[in-house]
N, C-alpha and C positions, 0 to 999 in steps of 0.2 A: 505496499501499499503509499504510496506517494507519501504520508505522514511519518513512514520508518524511514523512506529513503531522503526528504530533502528537511534540509534546516528548517529552522522556522524563519528565517529571514524569507527564503525561497518561498516558501510556502506562504508566506504572509506577503508577499510581492504576486502571485499570481491571484491570490482571492481579492485584490486591490484592481488587477487590469482586469479580471472578471468583470467586478464592480463597476470599472469606468470603461467599458468595452460600449462603442461607437454602434448609434443609432445605423440602421440597414442605411438610410439614405445620403448616411455622410460615407460612405465606404467607397473608393475609388472604383469598383467593379463600379457599381450602380451610377455613380455619377457620369460614368464613361458609357452607360448601357442609355443609359435617360438623353444624355445629348446627341446619342446615334440615332435612337429614335425619330427624335424630334426633326434632326437632319433629314432622314428616310420618309418621314411624313412629310415632311417641308417638301421634297424632289416626287413624291406622289402628287402632290395636290398640284404643284406645278406643270407636272406633264398633264397632269387630267383639265385640270382647267387654262392656262394663256397656253397650253402645248409649243413648252419652251426647252427643244430637245436639250443646248449647250447647260443651260441652269440648272435642269432636272439632271442632266449627268456629273456637275458639280456636285451637285447635296449627295448622292447619291456616293458619289468618291468618297468626299467628306465621312459619310454616314460609316464607308469600309472603315477606312485608314481609322476614326478613331472607335468605333464599337469593336474593331477587331484588333487591337492593344495587347488585351489581355487572354484572349482564345490564342494570338499566335506566339506572347509569350512561352503560356502551358501547353502548347506544341511542339515549342522546340525545347524546352525543356523534356520533354518524353521523347524524342528522338533523339536527344542527347544521351538522354539513360538506354536508348536503345529500345524503347517502348511502347508499340502503337496502343493509342487511346481514341477513345471515340473524339475527341477535342482534336484528335491529328485528321482524322476522315473527315471532321466537317471544315479545319481549315485548305486541305487539298481539296475537300468540293468547292470551293470560295472559290479559290484560286484556278480551278478550272473553267466554274461560271464566269469568272473576269476574262480568261484566253478566249470563249469562247463568244464575246463581247457582250454576255450577257449581265449588264452592272446591276440592272435593278436587281434581278434574281441574286445576286452576289451579297446587295445588299441590305434582302429581307433577308439572308438565310444567316448573316453574322447577327442583324436583332435578334431575331427569333432562337437562335440557338442561343445568345446570354442570355435572353431572355428564360430560357429553359435551365440555364446552367445556375441561375439570380431564385430560381422558385427550387430548385433541391437545396440550394444554401438556406432556403428561409425554413423550407421542410425540416433542415436539422439544424438549425436554431431556432425553431418554434419548440423543437424535442426535448434540445437539451437546456433553451431560457426556461423551461416548467420545472426544471431544476435550478438552476444557475439561480431562479428568481428569490429559490429558497433564501440561498445566503442574503437576499436584500433585504429580507424580513426581518431581520438582527441589525438595529438602528445601528449607526456607525458613530455614535457618541455616548459616552452615558454619566451620570452623576455620583460620581465616587466621594464617602463622606468622608471629610478630613478630618475631624473631631466635633463631639457632636452633633449637632442636627446638621452644621456645614458643609454644602457640597460640593467642589468644582467640576466643570465639565470638561472630559476628557475622549478625546477617540480611543474606540474599541482596545485598540491595537496597543495601547496603552495601561488595557486592565493589566492585575499580573495577580497568583493566585493569593488570595490574604485580605486580599480587598475589601472592601464592602458598598453595593453600589444601592442608591432609592431607585427605588418603581416604583411608579405613581400609577396610580387606577388606568385602566386603557390602555396601559402605555407595554411594547413589546420588552419580552429581556433580555440585557445588549451579549451575554454570553453564559455557560456553563456555570452554574454555582449551586450553595447549599441555604437554603431560606434561613437566614438567622434569627431573624424577628418579622413577624406579622403573620396576619394569617389573610388570606386569599378564595380564590380557587383560579385556574392556569390552563387555557387552551393549549395544548403540546403538539395537536394536533399538522401540524406545518410540518413537525422534528418526527414522531414517532407514528403519526396516523393515527391517533386515539378523537374517538370521536366526541368520546365524555368528556368536559374540563374535571380536572381534576385539583380537588382541596388539596391546598397546600398550610402548614403549620410549620413552624422554629423545625430544622431538619429536613426537610423535605428537598431531595433532588429535584433542581430544575433545571429547563437546555435554552439557551438564547436561541432569542426566533418565537420562544412562545408568548401567547398573550396574554400579561395578567388583567385581572378580572375586576373587583370592585373595593379590592385590600390595596393595604401601604405594605410594599416587603421592603426588607432591608436583606439585600444579598449577598452572603459570599463569595466572591469569586474561587474555581478549584481548578479553572484549567487558562494555559493562554487561550487568548484569542482562538490562534490559526490550528490548535487542536479541540476546537469542541465541536459537537455529535456535529450540527452540520455543518460543519465547516469541511470535517473527515465523510460526512454524507455525500458532498461535491462533490470532492476529491475520487471517490468512488466508484460515485458512477461516471464522471467522466474515464475515471480507469475502465469502466465495466464497458463502452460504446468502445471500446480499441481492443477486449475480449472477444472476437468472431465466434460464430457458432457456424456447425456443418453447411446451414445452407449458405451463408455470406461467403463461406471459401468456397464452394459450386458455384457462388457466382460468380466467384474472381475465376475460376480456372475456365467456364465458359467462356468468360471475353476474353480470356486470353487466347483461347481458340477464335473465338468466332470472329475478332476483332481484324485476325489475318486475314481468316476466311474471306470476307466481305470485300477486303480491298483483293482479293486475290480475283473473287466473283467480278471485281468490279473493271479488273482490268484482260479479264478474259471477254467480256460483254464489248468493249472498248477496242480488244482486237479480233474477235472471233463475228462480228455483227457488220463490217465493212464487207467480208468473207459472204457473205450470204447477201450478199445485194445492198446494203445499206450504205446511206453517207456517212460517210468517218464523225461529221458533226453530230447528227443524232446517235451513230453511237456513243462518241465520244459523251454527247448530253445523258444517257440511257445510264453510263454508267456513273455518269456526277448524281443521279438521280437513286442510285443504289446506293450510293455511299453517303447520301444526304439521309435517305429512311432507315439504311443501318447503325446510325449513327441514334442508340435506341438508349437514351435517360432513362428510360423505365427501365428497363432492363435492369442500369446499373443501380440506380434507386430501390425498386423492389424489393429487397429484399433488409439494407439498411435503417429506411425509413419505416418499415415491421419493428423493427429490432430496437434502436433508438428510445421512435414513441411508447413500447412497449416498457420499456426499461425505466423512461420517465417516469410513464404513467403508475409504474408500481411504486418506486419510489417515494412520489405522491401521497401515496397509500401507507407509505409504512413496510412497504415491504424492498428492502433493498435487494435486485438480484449479479452477481456481478460479472453477468457478461453473455451475450448472445449465446454461447458454448451451454450457459447454467437454464438457459431462460428456455433453449430447447429440451434441457433433460425434464425442465420441471413438466411436460406436459409428457414424459414416457415413463414417467415412474408407475412401477408396478407396485411393489412396497414400500408401507413406512415403517420405521423401526420410533418408538420412542423411549429417551427416558421417562422414570416414570416425578421423582422426587423432584418439584420448581418447574418441570413440564405438563406432565398428565394432572400433578396436583399444586398447591399451593405452594408446598413447601416448608412448612409450620404447621404445628401442630393445632386444632380449632377442639373446643370441646362437643364429645360425641353426647354424651348420656352421665343421666345421674342417677343414681338406685339407692334412695332410703333402705338402710338395713337399722336403724334402730325405731326412737322414738322423733323423729322429727321426718318433715317434711320435704319432697324433692327442694323447693325454691329456699326452704328453711338450710338445709345441706347445702349448698350449692353457694349459700349467703356466708356461711362461716367457712367452706374450704375457701372461698375468696376472702375471709377474712385474716386467713392463717396466710395464704400465700400473697399475702399486696405488699410482701416487702421483699421476695423473691424476685429474683430475674432470670430463672429458669422459665425454658420456655413450654413446658407443662402449668407452672405457676401462672404464664402469662395468659396460657387460651385459657385457665378459670376462671382469672379475672378476667380479660375480656368476655365469656359466656355472661358471666351476672351482671356486666356490666349493657352485655346484649337485652336481657329478658327485664333491664330497669331494674336490677333488686339492687334496694339498698343495701349495702356493703357496711355491719359494725368495724368500731375499730379494732384496732388488735392490739394487746400488750407486751410487753416481752417476747416479741419474736426472736426466736436467732435460727438459722441452717444447719441441719445437719448433715455434712459433707457425705452424701449418697445413702442416706435414708430419708430426707426431708424435712419439712418445716413445724417449728413446736411454736406455741404463741396462747396470750392468755385473752379469750373474747367474753365480756359480760363473764368475768368470774371464771370461767369454766375453761378449765384446761384442755386443749384439742391438741392433733399430730395426724400431721396429713405427710402421707410417703408410702412407700412400692408395697407391697402386699408383703406379708413375715410371713414363715411357716405356720405362725397360727391363724394365724386370716385363711392360708389356704388350707387348712384344715376346717375350720369352719362351715359347716355345713352351708349354712345361707352366704357369706363372703366367700367363703371359696367358689359355689357354683357360678355370683356374677362375676365375680373375677377371670374363672374359666373362660364362662361364655365369652367376653370381652375381649380376650387373648387371642381367644379360636377364630374371630370376627376381626384378625391384626389392628384391633386396638391398643392403647396403653391407659391400664388402670391404675388407679392410689385407691388408697383408702384412707377415707375421715374419721377417726375413732377420739375419744375422752378417753379419760381415766381407766371407764372400765371396760367399757362394750365399742365397736362398732360403728358408727353413726352412716354413711353412706361409701358405697363406692363410687368414684369419677372416673369417669373413661374418656381420655381425650384420643386424635387420630387427627392423619395428615387428611384436609380436607380435596375433595376432587375439584380440580377448576369449573368454575357454571360453564363453562363454552367447551369443555371438553368432550362433554357426549354430541353433543349439536357438529364436532368440527370432526369425529371420526363417524357419525349418518352422514356427512355430506363428502369426508372421500369416496366414502362406500359408493355414493349413487356419482361420483365422479369414476368411479370404475377402478377404484384400488381395490388392488384383487386381495390380499394381506397386510393387516392394521396390526400389529404386534407390540409390544413393548420388554426393555431390556432395564434395568435394575439391579443397582445396587443392595438394596431393602435386602428385609424377609422373606423365605417364600407364602406365609401364609398373609402377609400385609401383600403380598404381588398377585397372588391369588383371588383374596378379595375386590383389588383393584381391577385385574382383569374383568373379570365377574362382572361389578357396576357396570363398568365403559364397552364389554362384550366383544373382548376382544378375542384375534384369533387364535394366539398363544401370547408366550410371556415366559423369560429368562427369568432367573430371580439369583440372588445372594454372588454379581458379577463385581470383580475387579475390572477396572478399565480395559487391562489388555487381552477380558474374556470377552468383555462385550467388541471389539475390535474384531476377535473372531468369531463371537457370532455373526457381524455383519455381511465378512467375509461368506460363512455357511448358509445363510441367508439369502445373501446374491447369486450362489449357485443353482439354490433351490425357486428361487421367485421371481429370479431379474432383474430387472434394473430398479437399486434397493436407494431408500431417501433415510438419511438419520436425524434425527430434532431431539438437541438437546442445549445446556443451555454456555454451550462453547469453553465451557473450562476444565472439567472434572468428564468431559465426555471427549475428550479434544483428539484424543489415537480412533475410538469410533467412529466418531463426526469426518476423521481424515481418511477412513478407508472406506467410505461409507460413497456411491455413486454421487447423491448428492448432499452437503454438508447443509444443515439449514439449525439456524440458533435461532433462540427467544428474546426477547427483550435486551437488543443487540444496542438502544441509545444510552444503558447503560453498562454496556460491560465491553472494553473495550477489547479482551481477545475474541470477542466474538465477531467482533469489526472484522477483525485482522483475517480471521481462521475461515470462515461460513462461505460458502460459496452463497447461499442467500439467507439472509438474517431480515426475521421481523420485529423490528423498529421498537415498536409495541408490545408487551407482557403478553400479547393479545392472541391465543390459540390459533382460535378461528382465520387468521389472515391466511392459513396454510392452504385450505381450498381455493382461498381469493385469490392463493400464486399461481397456483395451477389452471385455476380457469383462463387467468388474465396471459400464462404462458399459451395454452390451446386456443385461446382466443389470436393470440400472434403468430401462430403456425398455421391455423387456416386465412390469416388477414395476410401472410409472406406465398403460400399457394396460389390463391388468387391472386396477385398482385402478378408472378410470375406465370400464370399462366395465361393473361391478360397480356405481359409484354410481351410473350412468345409469339403469339397468336395473331399481334398488331404487326410484330416485326415478320410473321411470314405472308402476313395480304397484303403487306407495301408492298414487299420483296419481290413478288408475285406480279404486281401491278405496273412495278418500275420493270420486271427484266420485258414486261406486254407494250409499254410504253403511254402506260391508262395516264401517267401523271405526269408534274411538273415537279419542277424541285421546289417550288414554292410551297403548292399542296404537299407535297409529301414530308416536309419538316411540320408545317400546321400538323397534320396529324398525327406526327409526330410527339410532337409536342402534347398537342391536347389528350393522348394515352399517359402521356408523363404527369399530367395537371389529375388526369382519374386515378394514377396512381398513388400520387401523392395524397393527396383527400382522401383516399380509404386508409392510407398508412397512417396518416395524421387524428383517422376516427379512433385509433386506441388510448389517443390523451383523453376520452370520452369515455364514460361508465358506458356500459352494453345493458342491453335490454334486458336482461335477469338481476345484470347489479341493479338498477334502479329499479325491479320491482321487490327485490328484496330490503330494499333497503326503507319504500315504504309501506312493506306489512315486517319488520321485523318489529319488535317489541319494544315499549317503550323503557328505559331505566331511568 
């Protein structure tokens, strides 16, 4: 990745260059095209109205000279590099037209071809601009606190880790950081694609480019400007656009054969037709028409425009695809293997059940357990306290609380000495307590026992909770034709079995070390075909590296995931995976349509050119019209599909 190889100065300069990019009408190529087009139009008007041939020819020649500067320069470079490109074909055709004395058609060729080149550049810039525009979401300046409530306005590039910036309601966050003070909601959709704003309080991680809601935030900077998630996403996407798919490589190979073949065909026509009785002028003209109609901008751009726009569309939705190769693989995935903890589940325990044993109700038992656990930072204690808060229980104050390492917590609540901790041998021997504990553990839950000095009061069970979107994601994968959905986890077999059962997975492997997961991926590939591994990008690194496609969760906050994954789901949302697969298949269909259309147009135009049914101008116009259709078809990828729009309308309100 570029941030790993570039220095801060280089990366910051690249970012600044992108932000300062010129408007399309300020580019020299567009200026010369506009001037050439005006000169051509003036020549045609003079020719059609006052019928002054000398003035018209002067204007046509001026149009050729001005408009031909950049095509000629490109053709000379290609010839110098011993390459035959479509621009070379065009320049040869224009020179041939001039030689035949059809100056008007030569001028039209130059202008229309340059317009086609501009259309290609526009299509690519529009797709890339939808990503680079993300960088512009982060404001160029920030209000840095310099003591008390005093602020100074500084360039974002001058912010450093440890600085604290003030973000007012309705402003965008200037950089990545952690909320030091304040309460608000933050819309991070430009960075992570999350559709719902997130409540933020002290300690919440936030990203540059996010929109602050109705509160004032003081944010402590955690990263240099060039290393923010937003900057790295832009770099990654630009790198991805250079990572070509098989379809793009096929298009390159085809062009390498196609262009010389068209040149050869034109030469054969120019040499053979006079032998068949045609005038040499007619033969050369038909050869030039063949060169013109074979200048298929549509064929050249048919694949790249779809790939670039699909990658741009994905990044805009929080799906970072590292290149055309991985976009292509997404469409062909046959099996998906998930990590469990943090991927299919939340990765932290939550209250599962409270079973009273003694003379207390369920709510009383939970309130007492939460009171004892309030002073503990253990994940089980946190789950119990959070569970009591979720049920709106009043938690009584605890006194003399103390932790017993490996055994639990003691405290006095309302004058009653209480203990909560793992089941003892006596608990397991007790028929009432032991039965509840055994039942909880058989379902993959962790049980703790609340007791006073005389008896057990309740068994409290906690468990890692499934993500709310896990089941929906797996159901959607099956609808998409994924033949095998399974789980690879280092957790114990009991927990894995119940998780797999609850989600309806096809298979699971439990108690796996990282190297075991990697071996399992190899085995599954041989059995099921192309396989994707979905994990957090850290402890699943070996399995991710060995899968056909590595998909990392929650990459907006994970450096390793952004570096190692082939596809990164920026938000911590599992249901982006089916969306990524749908996007890749949509892109593949778009590419197929583009290639079929461009090849059909080229075939028809070449046959018409051989038969002498069209002029240079007509051939080029039809060629450019087909290119425009293909560009528009490719740019459709930037808009949501009909299915996506329908799912958006029927999605439940959260």
